[in-house]
TIFITOR-332242 format. One record per atom (N, C-alpha, C): chain; z, x, y; atom name. Coordinates in pm, whole numbers. Each point is the difference from the previous one (the first is absolute). Layout:
! residues N
["A" [Z X Y] "CA"]
...
//
This chain:
! residues 186
["A" [591 -9808 -13358] "N"]
["A" [-77 -7 132] "CA"]
["A" [-111 66 5] "C"]
["A" [-81 -48 81] "N"]
["A" [-135 86 -32] "CA"]
["A" [-11 100 92] "C"]
["A" [-91 81 15] "N"]
["A" [-7 118 103] "CA"]
["A" [-28 -92 151] "C"]
["A" [-76 -111 -10] "N"]
["A" [-43 -54 137] "CA"]
["A" [139 -94 66] "C"]
["A" [89 -8 -79] "N"]
["A" [110 -65 44] "CA"]
["A" [82 106 46] "C"]
["A" [16 110 -86] "N"]
["A" [89 102 67] "CA"]
["A" [-34 34 143] "C"]
["A" [-144 8 18] "N"]
["A" [-46 58 112] "CA"]
["A" [31 -79 132] "C"]
["A" [-33 -121 -63] "N"]
["A" [69 -112 107] "CA"]
["A" [167 -9 60] "C"]
["A" [67 30 -125] "N"]
["A" [140 18 35] "CA"]
["A" [27 129 121] "C"]
["A" [-59 115 -48] "N"]
["A" [7 113 73] "CA"]
["A" [-56 -11 152] "C"]
["A" [-84 -73 11] "N"]
["A" [-66 -25 136] "CA"]
["A" [87 -74 81] "C"]
["A" [57 -93 -52] "N"]
["A" [94 -88 58] "CA"]
["A" [121 60 56] "C"]
["A" [40 98 -121] "N"]
["A" [126 64 38] "CA"]
["A" [-33 117 149] "C"]
["A" [-111 49 -20] "N"]
["A" [-33 120 110] "CA"]
["A" [-23 -100 119] "C"]
["A" [-67 -107 6] "N"]
["A" [-26 -106 116] "CA"]
["A" [132 -13 46] "C"]
["A" [137 -41 -47] "N"]
["A" [112 -35 65] "CA"]
["A" [53 113 63] "C"]
["A" [-11 121 -70] "N"]
["A" [47 109 84] "CA"]
["A" [-84 70 93] "C"]
["A" [-137 -25 30] "N"]
["A" [-98 52 88] "CA"]
["A" [41 -49 144] "C"]
["A" [28 94 100] "N"]
["A" [20 -61 139] "CA"]
["A" [-115 -32 49] "C"]
["A" [-117 23 -15] "N"]
["A" [-115 -37 83] "CA"]
["A" [-57 -153 -42] "C"]
["A" [70 -51 -118] "N"]
["A" [-6 -113 -41] "CA"]
["A" [80 -98 77] "C"]
["A" [-35 -137 57] "N"]
["A" [75 -78 26] "CA"]
["A" [30 -138 -81] "C"]
["A" [110 -63 34] "N"]
["A" [48 -110 -87] "CA"]
["A" [-110 -105 7] "C"]
["A" [-39 -28 137] "N"]
["A" [-113 -103 10] "CA"]
["A" [-121 38 39] "C"]
["A" [-118 -51 -80] "N"]
["A" [-127 49 32] "CA"]
["A" [-37 -23 142] "C"]
["A" [71 -63 56] "N"]
["A" [-81 -74 169] "CA"]
["A" [91 77 97] "C"]
["A" [140 4 -14] "N"]
["A" [91 42 121] "CA"]
["A" [11 156 -35] "C"]
["A" [42 62 103] "N"]
["A" [48 126 -30] "CA"]
["A" [156 -2 -4] "C"]
["A" [42 120 -12] "N"]
["A" [167 -5 -5] "CA"]
["A" [44 -31 143] "C"]
["A" [129 -23 20] "N"]
["A" [90 -29 114] "CA"]
["A" [-10 113 88] "C"]
["A" [32 106 -44] "N"]
["A" [-16 113 112] "CA"]
["A" [-136 23 71] "C"]
["A" [-81 -15 -84] "N"]
["A" [-147 37 27] "CA"]
["A" [-41 -129 106] "C"]
["A" [37 -110 -13] "N"]
["A" [-19 -100 108] "CA"]
["A" [51 38 127] "C"]
["A" [125 36 0] "N"]
["A" [89 19 124] "CA"]
["A" [-51 125 64] "C"]
["A" [-46 112 -61] "N"]
["A" [-80 112 58] "CA"]
["A" [-138 -33 43] "C"]
["A" [-59 -69 -79] "N"]
["A" [-135 -50 53] "CA"]
["A" [6 -91 117] "C"]
["A" [97 -107 26] "N"]
["A" [15 -54 100] "CA"]
["A" [27 65 122] "C"]
["A" [108 107 -7] "N"]
["A" [34 93 113] "CA"]
["A" [-135 78 27] "C"]
["A" [-52 49 -75] "N"]
["A" [-117 87 41] "CA"]
["A" [-117 -82 64] "C"]
["A" [-18 -124 -48] "N"]
["A" [-86 -91 58] "CA"]
["A" [52 -24 156] "C"]
["A" [118 -34 -1] "N"]
["A" [37 -33 136] "CA"]
["A" [-4 138 97] "C"]
["A" [15 118 -42] "N"]
["A" [-3 92 93] "CA"]
["A" [-125 22 36] "C"]
["A" [-93 1 -97] "N"]
["A" [-180 -10 50] "CA"]
["A" [-31 -117 56] "C"]
["A" [34 -95 -20] "N"]
["A" [-22 -118 79] "CA"]
["A" [50 24 139] "C"]
["A" [118 32 19] "N"]
["A" [71 48 130] "CA"]
["A" [-79 88 84] "C"]
["A" [-50 97 -70] "N"]
["A" [-78 111 65] "CA"]
["A" [-137 -39 53] "C"]
["A" [-68 -92 -100] "N"]
["A" [-112 -49 21] "CA"]
["A" [1 -102 130] "C"]
["A" [83 -89 0] "N"]
["A" [31 -99 125] "CA"]
["A" [36 53 125] "C"]
["A" [75 135 -32] "N"]
["A" [51 72 138] "CA"]
["A" [-126 82 48] "C"]
["A" [-39 78 -67] "N"]
["A" [-123 93 46] "CA"]
["A" [-140 -26 -23] "C"]
["A" [-20 -13 -143] "N"]
["A" [-143 -28 -17] "CA"]
["A" [-96 -109 69] "C"]
["A" [95 -130 -18] "N"]
["A" [-50 -109 50] "CA"]
["A" [-49 11 138] "C"]
["A" [100 29 92] "N"]
["A" [-6 27 146] "CA"]
["A" [-130 88 24] "C"]
["A" [12 119 -83] "N"]
["A" [-121 112 40] "CA"]
["A" [-125 -65 -56] "C"]
["A" [-23 -72 -109] "N"]
["A" [-91 -80 -42] "CA"]
["A" [-67 -101 125] "C"]
["A" [91 -67 45] "N"]
["A" [-27 -97 85] "CA"]
["A" [-75 58 150] "C"]
["A" [88 115 25] "N"]
["A" [-89 84 119] "CA"]
["A" [-131 69 -46] "C"]
["A" [-14 27 -77] "N"]
["A" [-115 94 -95] "CA"]
["A" [-127 -119 34] "C"]
["A" [54 -116 -74] "N"]
["A" [-98 -119 17] "CA"]
["A" [-29 -56 144] "C"]
["A" [108 8 79] "N"]
["A" [-18 -52 128] "CA"]
["A" [-104 100 103] "C"]
["A" [26 128 -43] "N"]
["A" [-73 117 68] "CA"]
["A" [-147 -15 -67] "C"]
["A" [-4 -17 -117] "N"]
["A" [-152 -5 -55] "CA"]
["A" [-66 -133 50] "C"]
["A" [62 -113 34] "N"]
["A" [-77 -109 63] "CA"]
["A" [-30 21 153] "C"]
["A" [85 53 55] "N"]
["A" [-12 18 120] "CA"]
["A" [-113 104 49] "C"]
["A" [-11 96 -86] "N"]
["A" [-122 123 -10] "CA"]
["A" [-133 -74 -58] "C"]
["A" [-8 -90 -80] "N"]
["A" [-97 -68 -63] "CA"]
["A" [-43 -104 126] "C"]
["A" [109 -56 49] "N"]
["A" [-34 -97 123] "CA"]
["A" [-81 73 119] "C"]
["A" [62 104 27] "N"]
["A" [-70 110 117] "CA"]
["A" [-141 20 -32] "C"]
["A" [-11 41 -148] "N"]
["A" [-153 41 -42] "CA"]
["A" [-84 -152 26] "C"]
["A" [46 -71 -53] "N"]
["A" [-88 -153 31] "CA"]
["A" [-28 -27 152] "C"]
["A" [118 25 54] "N"]
["A" [-25 -46 178] "CA"]
["A" [-101 108 21] "C"]
["A" [8 110 4] "N"]
["A" [-88 133 39] "CA"]
["A" [-145 -30 -65] "C"]
["A" [12 -51 -130] "N"]
["A" [-146 -50 -39] "CA"]
["A" [-57 -107 80] "C"]
["A" [90 -88 23] "N"]
["A" [-47 -117 100] "CA"]
["A" [-79 43 118] "C"]
["A" [79 80 75] "N"]
["A" [-29 56 124] "CA"]
["A" [-134 75 -22] "C"]
["A" [-4 118 -89] "N"]
["A" [-102 54 -22] "CA"]
["A" [-130 -94 1] "C"]
["A" [-1 -87 -82] "N"]
["A" [-85 -125 -15] "CA"]
["A" [-48 -48 125] "C"]
["A" [88 -30 52] "N"]
["A" [-30 -84 135] "CA"]
["A" [-80 106 99] "C"]
["A" [31 121 18] "N"]
["A" [-27 103 80] "CA"]
["A" [-157 18 -47] "C"]
["A" [12 16 -142] "N"]
["A" [-148 15 -34] "CA"]
["A" [-109 -93 5] "C"]
["A" [57 -127 -5] "N"]
["A" [-90 -135 26] "CA"]
["A" [-47 26 158] "C"]
["A" [119 25 76] "N"]
["A" [-61 11 171] "CA"]
["A" [-91 116 8] "C"]
["A" [18 108 -55] "N"]
["A" [-98 119 19] "CA"]
["A" [-125 -44 -52] "C"]
["A" [-12 -67 -133] "N"]
["A" [-122 -16 -67] "CA"]
["A" [-80 -115 117] "C"]
["A" [51 -92 46] "N"]
["A" [-30 -95 103] "CA"]
["A" [-75 78 129] "C"]
["A" [80 110 47] "N"]
["A" [-20 53 121] "CA"]
["A" [-130 106 -65] "C"]
["A" [-5 37 -105] "N"]
["A" [-123 95 -41] "CA"]
["A" [-133 -89 -18] "C"]
["A" [36 -108 -45] "N"]
["A" [-105 -116 -2] "CA"]
["A" [-60 -44 124] "C"]
["A" [76 -29 100] "N"]
["A" [-23 -6 133] "CA"]
["A" [-86 116 43] "C"]
["A" [45 109 -7] "N"]
["A" [-25 126 54] "CA"]
["A" [-168 27 -73] "C"]
["A" [13 -30 -119] "N"]
["A" [-117 15 -74] "CA"]
["A" [-132 -85 64] "C"]
["A" [16 -109 46] "N"]
["A" [-82 -86 55] "CA"]
["A" [-56 70 141] "C"]
["A" [104 61 79] "N"]
["A" [-31 58 100] "CA"]
["A" [-87 156 30] "C"]
["A" [8 45 -153] "N"]
["A" [-62 113 -18] "CA"]
["A" [-157 14 18] "C"]
["A" [-59 -116 -45] "N"]
["A" [-164 13 37] "CA"]
["A" [-28 -21 154] "C"]
["A" [72 -67 72] "N"]
["A" [17 -30 126] "CA"]
["A" [18 131 65] "C"]
["A" [78 43 -25] "N"]
["A" [57 149 64] "CA"]
["A" [-89 95 -34] "C"]
["A" [-80 17 -135] "N"]
["A" [-91 90 -30] "CA"]
["A" [-156 -4 103] "C"]
["A" [5 -153 13] "N"]
["A" [-144 -27 63] "CA"]
["A" [39 43 160] "C"]
["A" [115 -53 63] "N"]
["A" [48 63 125] "CA"]
["A" [-12 143 -7] "C"]
["A" [70 72 -79] "N"]
["A" [-3 153 49] "CA"]
["A" [-154 62 -30] "C"]
["A" [-88 -68 -94] "N"]
["A" [-128 55 -11] "CA"]
["A" [-95 -35 121] "C"]
["A" [43 -101 65] "N"]
["A" [-100 -48 135] "CA"]
["A" [69 95 89] "C"]
["A" [137 36 18] "N"]
["A" [52 91 89] "CA"]
["A" [-66 159 -13] "C"]
["A" [-3 18 -108] "N"]
["A" [-48 148 -28] "CA"]
["A" [-158 -7 45] "C"]
["A" [-57 -108 -57] "N"]
["A" [-160 -10 69] "CA"]
["A" [-20 6 139] "C"]
["A" [91 -68 85] "N"]
["A" [-26 7 140] "CA"]
["A" [63 145 45] "C"]
["A" [108 40 -63] "N"]
["A" [21 155 57] "CA"]
["A" [-98 94 -31] "C"]
["A" [-72 -9 -129] "N"]
["A" [-98 92 -32] "CA"]
["A" [-103 -10 100] "C"]
["A" [-62 -138 24] "N"]
["A" [-121 -31 98] "CA"]
["A" [52 60 143] "C"]
["A" [138 -5 22] "N"]
["A" [15 36 167] "CA"]
["A" [-2 185 -17] "C"]
["A" [42 44 -94] "N"]
["A" [-16 130 -30] "CA"]
["A" [-135 73 -1] "C"]
["A" [-76 -102 -57] "N"]
["A" [-152 49 0] "CA"]
["A" [-51 -9 139] "C"]
["A" [13 -100 63] "N"]
["A" [-36 -30 134] "CA"]
["A" [34 133 88] "C"]
["A" [152 27 -24] "N"]
["A" [41 107 107] "CA"]
["A" [-32 146 -55] "C"]
["A" [-19 2 -126] "N"]
["A" [-71 130 -30] "CA"]
["A" [-120 32 41] "C"]
["A" [-102 -120 -5] "N"]
["A" [-124 18 73] "CA"]
["A" [-20 35 139] "C"]
["A" [105 -67 69] "N"]
["A" [20 13 157] "CA"]
["A" [27 150 26] "C"]
["A" [90 39 -113] "N"]
["A" [60 137 59] "CA"]
["A" [-119 102 -27] "C"]
["A" [-48 -13 -129] "N"]
["A" [-127 72 -18] "CA"]
["A" [-110 -39 81] "C"]
["A" [-39 -86 74] "N"]
["A" [-99 3 88] "CA"]
["A" [37 65 130] "C"]
["A" [132 -21 24] "N"]
["A" [46 105 119] "CA"]
["A" [10 117 -23] "C"]
["A" [31 87 -90] "N"]
["A" [-13 108 -46] "CA"]
["A" [-155 81 4] "C"]
["A" [-76 -107 -49] "N"]
["A" [-145 63 -10] "CA"]
["A" [-43 -10 129] "C"]
["A" [15 -77 103] "N"]
["A" [-42 -12 142] "CA"]
["A" [87 136 55] "C"]
["A" [116 31 -24] "N"]
["A" [76 99 59] "CA"]
["A" [-68 159 -47] "C"]
["A" [-26 -14 -137] "N"]
["A" [-85 117 -58] "CA"]
["A" [-120 34 67] "C"]
["A" [-92 -113 6] "N"]
["A" [-132 12 56] "CA"]
["A" [5 64 143] "C"]
["A" [98 -67 84] "N"]
["A" [27 52 132] "CA"]
["A" [38 135 -3] "C"]
["A" [83 27 -58] "N"]
["A" [41 150 -20] "CA"]
["A" [-120 90 -62] "C"]
["A" [-82 -41 -76] "N"]
["A" [-125 81 -45] "CA"]
["A" [-103 -4 104] "C"]
["A" [-21 -106 85] "N"]
["A" [-87 7 108] "CA"]
["A" [67 116 124] "C"]
["A" [109 -17 22] "N"]
["A" [69 87 69] "CA"]
["A" [-4 137 -20] "C"]
["A" [-9 36 -152] "N"]
["A" [1 128 -44] "CA"]
["A" [-125 34 1] "C"]
["A" [-77 -87 -11] "N"]
["A" [-175 30 -7] "CA"]
["A" [-27 22 154] "C"]
["A" [55 -31 87] "N"]
["A" [-21 13 131] "CA"]
["A" [44 124 71] "C"]
["A" [117 24 -53] "N"]
["A" [87 139 16] "CA"]
["A" [-69 111 -50] "C"]
["A" [-79 -22 -134] "N"]
["A" [-51 119 -54] "CA"]
["A" [-149 34 74] "C"]
["A" [-48 -127 33] "N"]
["A" [-134 34 51] "CA"]
["A" [8 58 170] "C"]
["A" [125 -51 60] "N"]
["A" [15 58 144] "CA"]
["A" [34 175 -56] "C"]
["A" [85 11 -90] "N"]
["A" [53 148 -8] "CA"]
["A" [-137 79 -59] "C"]
["A" [-84 -45 -88] "N"]
["A" [-122 45 -53] "CA"]
["A" [-79 23 138] "C"]
["A" [-21 -83 77] "N"]
["A" [-93 28 110] "CA"]
["A" [79 99 104] "C"]
["A" [120 13 5] "N"]
["A" [41 109 81] "CA"]
["A" [29 101 -82] "C"]
["A" [0 39 -110] "N"]
["A" [-18 115 -76] "CA"]
["A" [-138 74 28] "C"]
["A" [-79 -134 -32] "N"]
["A" [-175 70 6] "CA"]
["A" [-15 63 138] "C"]
["A" [55 -118 115] "N"]
["A" [-29 77 129] "CA"]
["A" [38 115 2] "C"]
["A" [126 47 -48] "N"]
["A" [100 109 1] "CA"]
["A" [-113 122 -55] "C"]
["A" [-22 -33 -130] "N"]
["A" [-95 73 -79] "CA"]
["A" [-121 67 81] "C"]
["A" [-76 -115 64] "N"]
["A" [-121 16 63] "CA"]
["A" [41 86 127] "C"]
["A" [99 -14 87] "N"]
["A" [26 67 94] "CA"]
["A" [28 162 -5] "C"]
["A" [67 -16 -122] "N"]
["A" [30 152 -62] "CA"]
["A" [-120 56 -25] "C"]
["A" [-100 -47 -65] "N"]
["A" [-116 63 -42] "CA"]
["A" [-89 19 122] "C"]
["A" [-2 -87 95] "N"]
["A" [-64 -8 122] "CA"]
["A" [57 137 65] "C"]
["A" [131 15 2] "N"]
["A" [31 125 82] "CA"]
["A" [-16 115 -78] "C"]
["A" [-4 5 -130] "N"]
["A" [-25 120 -73] "CA"]
["A" [-131 53 15] "C"]
["A" [-98 -126 -3] "N"]
["A" [-157 17 37] "CA"]
["A" [0 26 118] "C"]
["A" [39 -33 115] "N"]
["A" [1 60 145] "CA"]
["A" [34 122 17] "C"]
["A" [124 45 -70] "N"]
["A" [58 139 15] "CA"]
["A" [-114 95 -58] "C"]
["A" [-51 -51 -123] "N"]
["A" [-105 96 -57] "CA"]
["A" [-122 16 67] "C"]
["A" [-58 -109 56] "N"]
["A" [-100 6 88] "CA"]
["A" [13 57 122] "C"]
["A" [107 -19 54] "N"]
["A" [31 93 143] "CA"]
["A" [14 140 -40] "C"]
["A" [61 16 -96] "N"]
["A" [2 165 -57] "CA"]
["A" [-127 67 -11] "C"]
["A" [-60 -88 -59] "N"]
["A" [-147 48 -29] "CA"]
["A" [-106 4 108] "C"]
["A" [0 -89 57] "N"]
["A" [-79 -48 129] "CA"]
["A" [0 82 150] "C"]
["A" [146 5 -7] "N"]
["A" [39 47 153] "CA"]
["A" [30 160 -1] "C"]
["A" [-67 40 115] "N"]
["A" [19 137 14] "CA"]
["A" [123 37 64] "C"]
["A" [15 110 47] "N"]
["A" [135 46 64] "CA"]
["A" [2 -54 143] "C"]
["A" [-119 -10 66] "N"]
["A" [17 -43 156] "CA"]
["A" [38 -132 -17] "C"]
["A" [-65 -85 -64] "N"]
["A" [21 -160 16] "CA"]
["A" [143 -18 -65] "C"]
["A" [34 76 -87] "N"]
["A" [129 -33 -65] "CA"]
["A" [89 38 124] "C"]
["A" [-2 117 59] "N"]
["A" [101 43 114] "CA"]
["A" [-18 -104 130] "C"]
["A" [-106 -80 14] "N"]
["A" [-6 -100 99] "CA"]
["A" [83 -130 -40] "C"]
["A" [-31 -27 -109] "N"]
["A" [86 -128 -72] "CA"]
["A" [159 37 12] "C"]
["A" [46 116 -26] "N"]
["A" [141 21 10] "CA"]
["A" [24 -19 158] "C"]
["A" [-97 56 65] "N"]
["A" [96 -1 131] "CA"]
["A" [-26 -142 71] "C"]
["A" [-78 -44 -48] "N"]
["A" [9 -189 45] "CA"]
["A" [78 -35 -60] "C"]
["A" [30 -1 -114] "N"]
["A" [113 -71 -68] "CA"]
["A" [131 50 85] "C"]
["A" [10 107 18] "N"]
["A" [143 35 85] "CA"]
["A" [-18 -60 137] "C"]
["A" [-97 1 58] "N"]
["A" [-4 -77 137] "CA"]
["A" [34 -144 -22] "C"]
["A" [-40 -67 -85] "N"]
["A" [18 -147 -36] "CA"]
["A" [155 -2 10] "C"]
["A" [60 84 -83] "N"]
["A" [126 -16 -75] "CA"]
["A" [91 34 110] "C"]
["A" [-36 92 107] "N"]
["A" [63 15 123] "CA"]
["A" [-14 -106 111] "C"]
["A" [-103 -57 5] "N"]
["A" [-34 -104 86] "CA"]
["A" [105 -146 -17] "C"]
["A" [18 -17 -138] "N"]
["A" [75 -109 -50] "CA"]
["A" [159 15 54] "C"]
["A" [37 119 6] "N"]
["A" [146 -8 33] "CA"]
["A" [23 8 180] "C"]
//
């Protein structure tokens, strides 16, 4: 036998004794099939009992959340459409409202100007009347002061003239005459 044939014999011998090798290249051993079916049953039962209902709940909640978002988006779109129509309608009135406000402002300004002029005319008239009264009062006071000054100067001049021009006899006669006049009045 050749070396190649000997190696094939040895491989067959080792293969028959190797527990990792199966009798059939397609099917596993009987015990493996049994354990695999039991494990599959347990996993399938757990999936059916717990995972599938939880998955259904999660999918239903997700569907509901997405539906709420879609409904909210529709409502927001409808609200925005209504608001945009209102804004477009209001925009048309903006020019008219601006013109009305400007005309009102012009009318108010004109009324204020007329009122201001009337008040100024009245104040000017009052100030002129007050100035004329002040001028008249100053003139009267000046006249009174002038008369007082003239009377005082005349009195001084008279006293000086009397003192300088009168002699003692004439002064004595004047004092007695004054005393008689005062006595006669009583």
